[in-house]
C-alpha positions in Angstrom: -16.7 0.1 16.9 -15.4 -0.4 13.8 -16.4 -3.3 12.0 -12.9 -5.1 10.3 -13.6 -7.6 7.0 -11.0 -9.6 6.8 -9.8 -9.6 3.0 -7.2 -11.9 1.3 -3.9 -10.7 1.0 -4.3 -9.0 -2.8 0.1 -9.1 -3.6 1.3 -11.4 -5.7 5.3 -11.4 -4.3 6.8 -12.9 -2.0 6.8 -11.9 1.7 10.5 -10.7 2.2 11.8 -9.0 -0.1 16.8 -9.0 -0.2 16.0 -6.0 -2.9 19.1 -3.8 -1.1 19.4 -0.3 -2.8 21.2 3.0 -1.9 22.1 5.8 -3.6 25.0 7.6 -2.4 26.5 7.7 -5.4 23.8 9.6 -7.7 23.7 11.6 -4.0 27.5 11.9 -5.1 26.3 13.6 -8.8 24.5 15.8 -7.0 20.6 14.9 -7.2 18.9 16.4 -3.9 16.1 13.8 -3.8 12.6 14.8 -3.0 11.2 12.7 -0.4 7.6 12.2 1.5 8.6 13.5 4.5 10.1 16.8 2.9 7.5 18.0 0.4 6.3 15.8 -2.0 3.0 14.2 0.5 2.5 17.8 1.8 2.3 19.2 -2.0 -0.1 16.1 -2.2 -2.3 16.9 1.0 -2.3 20.9 0.6 -3.9 20.3 -3.5 -6.0 17.7 -1.3 -7.7 20.0 1.2 -7.7 22.7 -1.6 -10.3 20.8 -3.9 -12.1 18.9 -0.4 -16.0 19.6 -1.7 -15.7 18.4 -4.8 -15.0 15.4 -3.3 -17.8 12.8 -4.2 -16.7 9.9 -1.4 -19.5 8.0 -2.3 -16.6 7.1 -5.1 -13.7 6.3 -3.0 -14.0 2.5 -2.2 -12.0 1.3 1.3 -10.6 -1.3 -0.4 -7.1 -2.5 -1.7 -6.8 -4.6 -4.8 -4.1 -5.2 -7.3 -5.7 -7.6 -9.5 -8.7 -9.3 -9.9 -9.1 -12.9 -8.5 -12.6 -13.0 -10.2 -11.4 -12.3 -13.7 -8.5 -15.0 -13.4 -10.8 -16.8 -12.6 -13.0 -16.4 -15.6 -10.2 -15.9 -18.9 -7.6 -17.7 -17.1 -5.1 -14.4 -17.0 -3.9 -11.7 -14.3 -6.2 -8.7 -15.2 -4.3 -5.3 -13.1 
């Protein structure tokens, strides 16, 4: 029953990313990252639940854009 609104893709990079990364060297030096699965996401969720009564959902748009196309057309520059 939800309404679907199709929008243009705001991403400005190539569809495929060939960047290959490896953190084995850092782990070998003793670095132990906190991943989203292991802690950070849990912490963010806990804080959000604690302060949820302060949230004004009317000020959180359900859209995502990384640049303003209208501003690009008016100024000839990209606005983040």
